[in-house]
C-alpha positions in Angstrom: 19.3 1.2 -20.8 19.1 -0.1 -17.3 21.9 -1.8 -15.5 21.9 -5.6 -16.0 20.7 -7.9 -13.2 23.1 -9.8 -11.0 25.7 -11.1 -11.3 27.6 -7.9 -12.0 29.3 -7.4 -14.3 26.9 -9.4 -16.3 28.7 -12.3 -18.2 28.1 -12.8 -21.9 29.8 -15.3 -24.1 30.5 -14.7 -27.8 30.7 -17.6 -30.2 29.0 -18.5 -33.5 26.2 -21.1 -33.5 24.2 -22.6 -36.3 20.8 -20.8 -36.9 21.4 -18.2 -34.2 20.4 -14.5 -34.9 23.4 -13.2 -33.0 26.6 -14.9 -31.7 26.0 -13.6 -28.1 25.0 -15.8 -25.2 24.0 -14.0 -22.0 24.5 -16.1 -18.8 21.1 -16.2 -17.3 18.0 -14.6 -18.5 18.4 -11.6 -20.7 16.9 -10.7 -24.1 19.5 -9.8 -26.7 17.3 -6.8 -27.5 18.2 -5.4 -24.1 21.9 -5.3 -24.8 23.2 -1.7 -25.5 24.5 -2.3 -29.0 24.2 -0.2 -32.1 22.2 -1.5 -35.0 25.4 -1.4 -37.1 27.2 -3.7 -34.7 24.2 -6.0 -34.5 24.1 -6.3 -38.3 27.8 -7.0 -38.4 27.5 -9.7 -35.7 24.6 -11.3 -37.5 26.6 -11.4 -40.8 29.6 -13.0 -39.0 27.4 -15.7 -37.6 25.6 -16.2 -40.9 29.0 -16.7 -42.6 29.8 -19.4 -40.1 26.4 -21.0 -40.7 27.0 -21.0 -44.5 30.7 -22.0 -44.6 31.3 -24.3 -41.6 29.9 -27.8 -41.3 29.8 -29.4 -37.9 31.2 -32.7 -39.3 33.5 -31.7 -42.2 34.7 -28.2 -41.1 35.3 -25.2 -43.3 34.6 -25.1 -47.0 36.7 -21.8 -47.2 39.8 -20.5 -45.5 38.7 -19.5 -42.0 41.4 -16.8 -41.6 39.2 -13.9 -42.5 36.4 -15.3 -40.3 38.8 -15.5 -37.3 40.2 -12.0 -37.9 36.7 -10.5 -38.2 35.6 -12.4 -35.0 38.4 -10.8 -33.0 37.5 -7.4 -34.4 33.8 -7.8 -33.6 34.7 -9.0 -30.1 36.6 -5.8 -29.4 33.8 -3.6 -30.8 31.2 -5.5 -28.8 33.2 -5.3 -25.6 33.6 -1.5 -26.0 29.9 -0.9 -26.8 28.7 -3.1 -23.9 30.9 -1.2 -21.5 31.9 -2.1 -17.9 28.5 -3.4 -16.9 29.1 -6.5 -19.0 31.9 -9.1 -19.0 32.3 -10.4 -22.6 34.3 -13.5 -23.3 35.2 -14.8 -26.8 34.8 -18.6 -26.9 35.8 -19.5 -30.4 
């Protein structure tokens, strides 16, 4: 994996979004496939985003208790931050 392009560290936001494959949003041009993440973490992030897609409506809110979703999001943020390492600046925007 090569070092990300400027700015350095490369900023990435993490937040769920309807229909997205992963809840990661690089600032600038970068393919999500370029991020140094394990397949296991990618699968977990995709499942977290899919849960949001299935259980949160943009107009009416949650149809389930969001407590577990929020706890899992904080856990995934920490795992993602560690796997990305110091070349990336991850922020959690949910």
